C-alpha positions in Angstrom: -52.7 246.3 108.2 -50.8 248.6 105.8 -50.3 251.1 108.6 -51.1 250.6 112.3 -51.3 253.8 114.3 -53.1 252.1 117.2 -50.2 250.4 119.0 -50.2 253.1 121.7 -52.6 255.9 122.7 -50.0 258.5 121.8 -49.3 257.1 118.4 -53.0 257.2 117.6 -53.3 260.8 118.7 -50.2 261.8 116.7 -51.5 260.1 113.5 -55.0 261.4 113.9 -54.0 265.1 114.2 -53.0 265.1 110.5 -56.4 263.9 109.3 -59.3 266.1 108.0 -61.9 264.3 110.1 -59.8 265.0 113.2 -59.6 268.7 112.4 -63.4 268.6 112.0 -63.6 267.1 115.5 -61.4 269.9 116.9 -63.7 272.6 115.5 -66.9 270.8 116.7 -68.4 272.3 120.0 -70.1 270.3 122.7 -72.7 271.1 125.3 -70.7 272.5 128.3 -73.3 271.0 130.6 -71.8 267.6 129.9 -68.5 268.6 128.3 -66.8 271.5 130.0 -63.5 270.2 128.7 -64.4 271.7 125.3 -64.5 270.5 121.7 -64.9 266.9 120.5 -61.2 266.4 119.9 -60.2 267.6 123.3 -62.7 265.1 124.8 -61.4 262.3 122.6 -57.8 262.8 123.7 -58.9 262.7 127.3 -60.8 259.4 126.6 -57.8 257.9 124.9 -55.5 258.8 127.8 -58.0 257.2 130.2 -57.9 253.9 128.4 -54.7 252.7 130.0 -56.3 253.4 133.4 -59.2 251.1 132.8 -59.2 248.3 135.4 -57.7 245.2 133.7 -56.2 247.1 130.8 -52.8 245.4 131.1 -54.4 241.9 131.2 -56.1 242.5 127.8 -54.6 240.9 124.7 -52.7 243.3 122.5 -55.3 243.2 119.7 -58.0 244.0 122.2 -56.1 247.0 123.4 -55.5 248.2 119.9 -59.2 247.7 119.1 -60.2 249.8 122.1 -57.6 252.5 121.1 -59.1 252.7 117.6 -62.7 252.8 119.0 -61.7 255.4 121.5 -60.2 257.5 118.8 -63.3 257.3 116.5 -66.1 256.9 119.0 -67.3 260.6 118.6 -66.0 261.1 115.1 -69.6 261.3 113.8 -70.4 264.4 115.9 -69.2 267.0 113.3 -71.9 265.6 110.9 -74.7 265.5 113.5 -74.1 268.4 115.9 -76.9 271.0 116.0 -77.5 274.1 118.1 -81.2 273.7 119.2 -82.2 277.0 121.0 -78.8 277.2 122.7 -78.5 273.5 123.5 -75.9 271.6 121.5 -77.1 268.1 120.4 -75.5 265.3 118.3 -78.3 262.8 117.9 -77.2 259.9 115.7 -73.5 260.5 116.1 -72.8 256.9 117.0 -74.0 255.5 113.6 -72.4 258.4 111.7 -69.1 257.7 113.6 -69.4 253.9 112.8 -69.7 254.7 109.1 -66.7 257.1 109.2 -64.7 254.6 111.2 -65.3 251.9 108.6 -64.0 254.2 105.9 -61.0 255.3 107.8 -60.0 251.8 108.9 -60.6 250.4 105.4 -58.2 253.0 104.0 -55.6 251.9 106.6 -55.9 248.3 105.4 -57.3 246.9 108.7 -58.5 243.3 108.3 -62.2 243.1 107.7 -63.2 241.2 110.9 -61.0 243.4 113.1 -62.4 246.5 111.4 -66.0 245.6 112.0 -65.2 244.8 115.6 -64.0 248.4 116.1 -67.0 249.7 114.1 -69.5 247.9 116.4 -67.8 249.3 119.5 -68.2 252.8 118.0 -71.8 252.1 117.1 -72.7 250.8 120.6 -70.6 253.1 122.8 -73.6 255.1 123.8 -75.6 252.1 125.1 -74.1 251.7 128.6 -74.5 255.3 129.7 -78.3 255.1 128.8 -79.0 251.9 130.6 -80.7 253.6 133.6 -83.3 254.9 131.2 -84.2 251.5 129.8 -87.3 249.5 130.9 -85.5 246.2 130.5 -81.8 246.9 131.1 -80.8 243.2 131.1 -82.0 242.9 127.5 -79.9 245.8 126.4 -76.8 244.2 127.8 -77.7 240.8 126.3 -78.3 242.4 122.9 -75.0 244.2 123.0 -73.1 241.0 123.5 -74.1 239.9 120.0 -72.5 243.0 118.6 -69.5 243.7 120.7 -67.8 242.0 123.6 -69.2 243.6 126.7 -65.9 243.7 128.5 -64.5 245.9 125.7 -67.7 248.0 125.4 -67.6 248.6 129.2 -63.9 249.6 129.0 -64.7 252.1 126.2 -67.7 253.6 128.1 -65.7 253.8 131.4 -63.0 255.8 129.6 -65.6 257.9 127.9 -67.2 258.8 131.2 -63.9 259.5 132.9 -62.8 261.7 129.9 -65.3 264.4 130.4 -65.8 267.4 132.7 -69.1 268.8 133.7 -72.3 268.0 135.5 -72.5 264.7 137.2 -74.7 262.7 134.9 -74.4 259.4 136.6 -72.5 257.9 133.7 -70.0 256.0 135.8 -72.9 254.5 137.9 -74.6 253.4 134.7 -71.4 251.9 133.3 -70.9 250.0 136.5 -74.4 248.7 136.4 -73.8 247.5 132.8 -70.8 245.5 134.0 -72.7 243.9 136.8 -75.6 242.9 134.5 -73.2 241.4 132.0 -71.4 239.4 134.6 -74.7 238.2 136.2 -76.0 237.0 132.8 -72.8 235.4 131.8 -72.4 237.6 128.7 -69.3 239.5 129.7 -67.0 238.2 127.0 -69.4 236.2 124.8 -73.1 236.2 123.9 -75.8 234.8 126.2 -75.1 231.0 126.6 -77.8 228.7 125.2 -79.5 231.4 123.2 -80.1 230.3 119.6 -80.0 232.4 116.4 -83.8 233.0 116.5 -83.6 234.2 120.0 -81.0 236.7 118.9 -83.3 238.2 116.2 -86.3 238.2 118.5 -84.3 240.1 121.1 -83.5 242.8 118.6 -87.3 242.8 117.7 -87.9 243.8 121.3 -88.7 240.4 122.8 -87.4 239.3 126.2 -85.8 235.9 125.4 -84.1 235.2 128.8 -86.6 232.6 129.9 -87.4 230.5 126.8 -85.7 229.1 123.7 -87.7 229.8 120.5 -87.9 227.3 117.8 -85.6 228.1 114.8 -87.1 228.5 111.4 -87.5 225.2 109.5 -89.4 225.8 106.3 -86.4 226.8 104.3 -83.2 228.9 104.0 -82.4 232.0 102.1 -78.8 232.9 101.5 -78.4 236.7 101.0 -75.3 237.8 99.2 -73.9 241.3 100.1 -71.1 243.3 98.6 -70.2 245.8 96.0 -70.4 244.9 92.3 -67.3 242.9 91.3 -66.6 241.4 94.7 -67.2 237.8 93.5 -70.7 237.1 94.8 -71.7 235.1 91.7 -68.5 233.1 91.8 -68.9 232.3 95.5 -72.4 231.0 95.0 -71.4 228.9 92.0 -68.6 227.3 94.0 -70.6 226.6 97.2 -74.2 226.2 96.1 -74.1 225.4 92.3 -77.6 223.8 92.3 -79.4 226.4 94.4 -81.9 228.6 92.6 -80.8 232.3 92.5 -82.9 235.4 92.5 -80.4 237.9 91.0 -81.0 241.6 90.5 -78.2 241.6 87.8 -79.9 238.8 85.9 -83.3 240.5 86.1 -81.8 243.9 85.0 -80.3 242.2 81.9 -83.5 240.3 81.0 -85.6 243.5 81.5 -83.0 245.7 79.8 -82.6 248.1 82.8 -79.3 249.8 83.3 -77.8 249.8 86.9 -78.1 253.6 87.1 -81.8 253.7 85.9 -84.8 253.5 88.2 -84.9 250.0 89.8 -88.5 249.7 91.0 -89.6 247.3 88.3 -86.5 245.1 88.9 -87.1 245.0 92.6 -90.8 244.1 92.1 -89.9 241.2 89.8 -87.3 240.0 92.3 -89.8 240.0 95.2 -92.3 237.9 93.1 -89.6 235.4 92.3 -88.5 235.3 96.0 -92.1 234.8 97.1 -92.4 231.8 94.8 -89.5 230.1 96.6 -90.8 231.1 100.0 -94.3 229.8 99.3 -92.9 226.5 98.1 -90.4 226.2 101.0 -87.5 226.0 98.5 -84.0 227.0 99.6 -82.7 229.8 97.4 -80.2 232.6 97.3 -80.8 236.3 96.8 -78.0 238.0 95.0 -77.7 241.8 95.0 -75.4 244.4 96.4 -77.4 244.8 99.6 -74.9 247.3 101.0 -77.1 249.0 103.5 -78.8 247.7 106.6 -82.2 249.1 105.6 -82.1 247.3 102.2 -81.1 244.0 103.8 -83.8 244.3 106.5 -86.6 244.5 104.0 -85.6 241.2 102.3 -84.8 239.5 105.6 -88.2 240.4 107.1 -89.8 239.0 104.0 -88.0 235.7 104.4 -88.7 235.5 108.2 -92.4 236.1 107.6 -92.3 232.8 105.7 -90.4 231.1 108.6 -87.2 230.9 106.6 -83.7 230.9 108.1 -81.5 233.7 106.7 -77.8 233.6 106.2 -76.0 236.7 105.0 -72.7 236.3 103.2 -70.7 239.5 102.8 -67.7 239.7 100.5 -65.1 242.5 100.5 -61.9 242.3 98.6 -59.7 245.4 98.4 -61.2 248.2 96.4 -58.6 248.0 93.6 -59.5 244.3 93.1 -63.2 245.1 93.1 -62.7 247.7 90.3 -60.5 245.4 88.3 -62.9 242.4 88.6 -65.9 244.7 87.7 -64.2 245.8 84.5 -63.7 242.1 83.5 -67.5 241.5 83.7 -69.5 241.2 80.5 -71.5 244.2 81.5 -69.4 246.3 84.0 -71.2 248.6 86.4 -70.1 252.2 86.0 -67.4 253.1 88.4 -69.4 256.1 89.6 -72.2 253.7 90.7 -69.7 251.6 92.7 -68.3 254.7 94.4 -71.7 255.9 95.4 -72.5 252.4 96.8 -69.2 252.5 98.7 -70.0 255.8 100.3 -73.1 254.4 101.9 -71.9 250.8 102.5 -72.6 249.2 105.9 -71.1 245.7 106.4 -73.7 243.4 108.0 -73.7 243.1 111.8 -74.3 239.8 113.6 -77.8 240.9 114.7 -79.2 241.2 111.2 -79.7 237.5 110.4 -79.5 234.0 111.8 -76.0 233.7 110.3 -73.6 236.5 109.2 -70.4 235.6 107.4 -67.7 238.2 106.5 -65.4 237.1 103.8 -62.3 239.3 102.9 
């Protein structure tokens, strides 16, 4: 990491106070019913200072404590973008996902390693799960699903500090967080995913299925490798080096053959790619799908298509430093306009482990 402000809680607070996104948090109100302590930044500082009081804090590895410090700092950073006053009630629906996106950008600029960054991002994205467990019809499955995204011991620690770092009406948050811990321990998914559950069970769990009592058969008709990453990250090179004989459905190649520019409407290119993909899926032929695929929604459409044909899906995400991406892009025969790359970067979501049977993050 080029700069590491997360070695202590106080160093994180000191560094953050000079950032624009932190100033936005300081000016963002919260519903006094649940946050009598005041604005988002006031709450965040209280949460950070509760972290060293979390039971077992000193037994955690240094990198775990730093991940929790980063997640605690950024867990509500999405509230300024999502906060609304609805007839006198302040809400911030969707702030976890907005905060995860902001956290990814902040930690990328700091130079945090890809895998460590996404660990923090997933903690931010999931931090609201434990407090809501009492409202879930199958609380055990919520805990089991979370373990595929973030270690439950760390998620519990973050939620415990979040609950302790607020003033206001007793919402039962600490009771909910305690229940989360008990369920994780009972199901042996406290520090790792559910033992014995295969990759298909993981995806079915996120489709709403209860997979605790059976082991589904994994797809066996074929395999699709989905490439993901900004233009110029080396997706073509990686495929050529690792699967030189595998057929490739490539949006870039289709754009070139159809004479469609990257910043033009892409509907005809996508339709052509779907038809090529269906040919491989119907024949049961392993193939790769090569495109930017930088958002979860975009990936989900192609993954669902492959799963409908009983294909296993592996996502390979590549992310060199931005300067290297821009340099590599300019060396391509047909460079993508830098403005397009920056637009893609602004909405980029690195793949999470629950999106496909396999997810590989390559720096």
